[in-house]
N, C-alpha and C positions, 0 to 999 in steps of 0.2 A: 270150445264151449258147446254143449248140447243139452237138450232137455226133453222131457216127456210130460204129458198131462194125462190125468185119469179121472174118472168119476162121471156120474150121470146127473141129469138135471134135478131129479127128485131123490137121488141117492143120499147116503149119510154124509158124504163130504166130497170135495174136489181136491185133487192132489197134483203137485208138480215136483219134479226132481230136476235140479240144474247141476251139471257137472262142468268144471272148467273155470269157475270164477276165481280170480287170484286171491291169495291170502292177503290180509291187511286192508280190506275194503270195509269201511264203517257202514253197517247196515242194521236197521232196526225194523220191527214190525210196523211202526208208524210210517216209515218210508213207503211201505207197500200199501198200507191201509188208506192213505190219503189218495192214492191212485185208484184203488178199488172203489172208493166213494165217488170219484169222478165218473167211473164207468156206469154207476147206478143213477147218476143225475141226468138232468136235461128235461126240457119241457116235453110233455107227451108220454112220459113213462107211466107204466100201469101198476097193477096190484102186486106183482111179484116183488117189486122194489120196496113195497111196504112191509113185506114179510121178511125178506132177507136184508140184513145190514152187514155186509161182508167184512169179516175180520180175519186176518191171516194168523196162523200159528207156525212159527219157524221151529222145526223139530230136529234139524241137523245142519251142520256146516257153519254155524255161527256161534261164537262164544263171547260173552260179555260185549256184544254189539260189534264184533269184528269177525269177518269171514276167516275161515281156517284153511281154505284151499281144497277142502273135501266137499263131497256132494251136499247141496243145500236142498232140504225138503220143506215144501210149503203146503199147508193144509188150510182149507176154508170149509167150515161146517155149514151144511144146508139145514137151516132151522126148520124148514117145511117138512123135513124127512119124518118128523114125529107123526105127521098126518098120512104118511105113505109107507109106514113100516111093513105092513103085510103085503103091500103091492110091490114094493121095490126092495124088500129084504133079500139077502143072499141065500138064506136057508129055504128049503122047500116048504111049501104051504099047501093047504087044501085047495081043490079046484075052484071052490066058490071065491077064494081070495084072488086066484089067478085071473078070474073073469072080471074083477073090478078094474075099472078104467082101461079096459082092453080097447085097443085102437084097430079098427078094421076099415075105416073110411079115410083113405089117405088124402092129405091136403095138397092141392096143386102147387107146384113150385117148391115143395119141401122134399126131404130125403126119404119120406115115409115109404112110398111104393117101391122105388128102385132098391132101397136098402132091404126091404122085406124080401124082395125077389132074390137079391144077391146072397143074403144070409139064411134064406128059407125060414123066415119067422111067420108063424100064424098070428102073432100079436105084434102089430107095427110099433107099439110103445117101445120095444127094444131098440128100434131105430131112433125114434123121437128123443129118447132120453140122452143119447150120446151126441146126436147131431144138433141138439139144441144150442142156441147161442149162449146158454149158461156156461158152456166150455170156455168162452172168452174171459171168464173170471180169472182163470189161471194164466191165460195169455197175457193179461194185464199184470198179474202178479209177477210173472217172469220178466216182463218188460220194465216193471218198476225196479227190479234188481239191475237190469241192463242200464236203465237211465241213471241209477245211482253210480254205476261204474263210469259211464260216459261223462257225467257231471264232474267227477274227480279229474277227468282228463281235459276239461274245458270244452266239452262238446254238448251243445244244447239241442233239444228236440221239442217241437210243439206241434199242435194240430188245430184245425178250425174247419168250418163248413163253408163251402163256396157255392153250392146249389142245394136248395131245400125244396123238394117237391115241385121242381120246375122254376122256383123263384131264384134268380141269380143274385149273388151278393157282390157288389162292387168292392174290390180290394184296394185300399190306399197303397200307393207305390212306396217301395223301399222300407217296408216294415221290417224290423229286426225280429229274430226268433223270440226274444224276450217280450217285445211289444205284441207279437201275435199271441203268445201265451197269456199275457195280461188281458188283452181285449177279449179273447175267447172265454176266459174264465169269468169275466164280468157279464157275459151274455147267457141267458137260459137256453139259447139254441146254438151256442158255440160259434157265433159269427164275429168278425172283427169290425163290421160296419153296422152300428145300431140303427141306421135308417130303415132296415128291412125287418127289424125284430117284431114289430106289431103285425106286419103282413104275414110273417111266417107263423106266428102264434095263432092268428085267425085261421090260417089254412089247416093247422094241426087240429084245432077245435072242430072245424067243419068236417074234417076227415074222420074224426072220432064219432061224430054224430051220424055220419054216413055208414059207419061200420067198415070203413076201408082203411088202407094203409098207404104211406108215401115213403119214398126213398130220397137219395140225394148224392151229392159229391162231396168228399172230404179231402182235405189237403194236409200233408205232413211236411214239415220243413226241419232240416237239421243243419246246424252250423258249427264250424270249428273242427271239422273232420280232417285228418291228415290226407295229403295228396297221395294217390296211388293205391287206395284200397280197391280190391278186386283185381282182375287181370283180363287181358285180351287174348291170352294164349290158348284158351280152351272155352268151349261154350258154357260149361257149368262153373266157370270161375268168374264170370262177369257179375259184378255186384248188383247192377240194376236188375239183371235177370233174377237174382236171388230175392231181391226185394219184391219184384213183381209176383213171384210165386207165393211169397209169404202173405202179401196183401190179398191176393185172390183166395187164399186159404181161409180168410175170415168169413164167417157165415154171411151169406147174402151179397157178398162182393162179386161183381161181374166184369170188372175192367180196371186197368191201371194206366196211368200216363206219367211221364216225367217231363218237367218243365212245361213247355207249351203243348206237349203231347200231340194229339190228333190234329190240332190246328196247323201243324207243320205240313200237312198234306195240301194246304191251300196257299202256300207262299213259296217263292223261289229261295234257293239256297243262300243267296246274298242277304236275305232278310232273316235267316234262321241261325247261321253259324255264329258262334260267339268269338269275336275278334280278340286276339291275345295281346295283352299289354304287359309292360314290365317297368318297375321303378325300384330304386335301391331300398326303400323302406319296406315294401310289401313283397318284392319278388314278382313272380308271374301272377297276373289276374286276368279276368275277362271283362270286356266292355259291356256285355250283357249276360244273361243266364237263361237263354231260351232252351238249352238242353238239360236244364235241371240239375246241374252239378256233375254230369257224367260225360265222359268222352271215352269211347272204346271199352265201355263196361267198367271204367275206373273213375274214382272221385278225382275232380280236377281242382279242388280248393274252393269252389263256389258253394253257395247254399245248395244242399240236396233238396229238391222239390218233387214230391210224389203225390199224385192224386189217385183216389180210388172211388168207384161208383158203387153205391149200395142199392140193390133193388128194394122195392117195398117188402115188408115182412109178409111171408106167405099166409100166416094165420089170420083169417078175416072173421069178424063178428057177423058179417053177412056172407057166409061161405059160398064158394063156387061149387059147381057140380063135380062129383067124383063117382067112384064105383066101390061098393062094398066088396072086399076081397073074399068074404065067406060066401056071398050069394051071387056076386057079379051083377047085382041090381044097381041101378043109378040111385045115388043119394047125394045130399049136400055134404060136403066135407066136414069132418069132425072139427069141433071148436075147442082149442086150448086157450089158456090165458095168454093174452097178447097185448101189444101196445099199438097205437096208431102210427108211431114212428120211433125209431131208435137211432136216428142219424147222429145226434150229438154224442151218444154213447159209442157209435161206430167210429167216430173221429178219435175218441180216446183209445179204442182198441187198436186202430190203425197206427196211431202214434207209438204204442208200446210194441206192436209187432215189428215196425220199422226199427225202433231202438234196439230190439233184440237182434235183428240181423246185423245192424251196424256194430254192436258190441261183439258179436261173434266174429265178425271180420277183423276188427281191431285186435282181438286176442289171437286170431289165426296168423296175423302178419307179424306181431311183435311178441318177443319172449315175455312171458307173463306169469311166472310162478307166484310172484308177489307184486303188490302195487308199486313199490319203490322201483323195482326193475322195469316194470311196464312204463312208468313215467320217464325214466332215464332213456329208454330206447326210443320212445316217441319224440322226446326233445332232441335227441341226436338226429333222428330222421328229418324232423322239421327244419333243423339248421342246415342240413345238406340240401333239402329242397329249396330253401330260400336262396342259397348260394349257387344253385345250378346255372 
């Protein structure tokens, strides 16, 4: 399984092409649209979410609600493009139109300046339009297809927020993936403990008044995965490493943890390693899950637990100082439409990015021209693992 995304933030549409999804998977646009709606939700979202109400169009690879095994093409139309036709159109235009919405004052923390240097752009909008978090629309659309596949195999994936602008959320112990999904969906800030909801909303409101932004930490959990996904034999085959790369590739994400993550630096090994248990009903299990479902870069049958930290959004309504690339004079950075926070949306994006990596790994390990064959091979593997 592989995929590409294409499109600009204010261009006519966003596109993704996915290759390698088995034939025989039931898939509809509504499966994807409900996930796209989640990405656009959450307390603190701004004006762009009022303009765009993302709806996917499936233009290849699916017939009568079932995948055909051929490449799947997904398109999402940018409704705001009608206001940007002369600015973002593909055809050449007069210089007066090229000067509209030109970006010469790069925003600190964004791709603007370095991207302009790398690609030699006199107008940094060329960087902004592709580096925008709008690209995550298609990452979620692809992840929705991946989650549909995983669901058919009994694999669940969910996400929630654990830290919001410095406010830590206490997580009840032993929540299942389904319980995490339900609790987070009932919260406007995607947390599983309602005790901190009011505090977090107050912080978001104050941050918006201040013209500032805040970040946070999100957690993705996945259950029901086969044992032995990934491999220890080569650095680029380790599944946790693949997930880490994918999570950090999300706009504004700056770090990844598995299980207890960096807390492992503060405890001895006797308190960290997950003791191995066995019983006839379940086969091998672990007494704890400090390592987040991985040993040696491979899934060990426990819940996969991944955390990612999102920095505050770089676009500020009270902008920081920058330098105009035309004059080299100091200026306040250019202001684009922005939100005080997008942490709940970031959790949704992370969930779908992780699901995509997991689906890719499942399809790489098991023969999968069609869903029936895939299910048979996984069932045979699980039976062998249980009897090991």
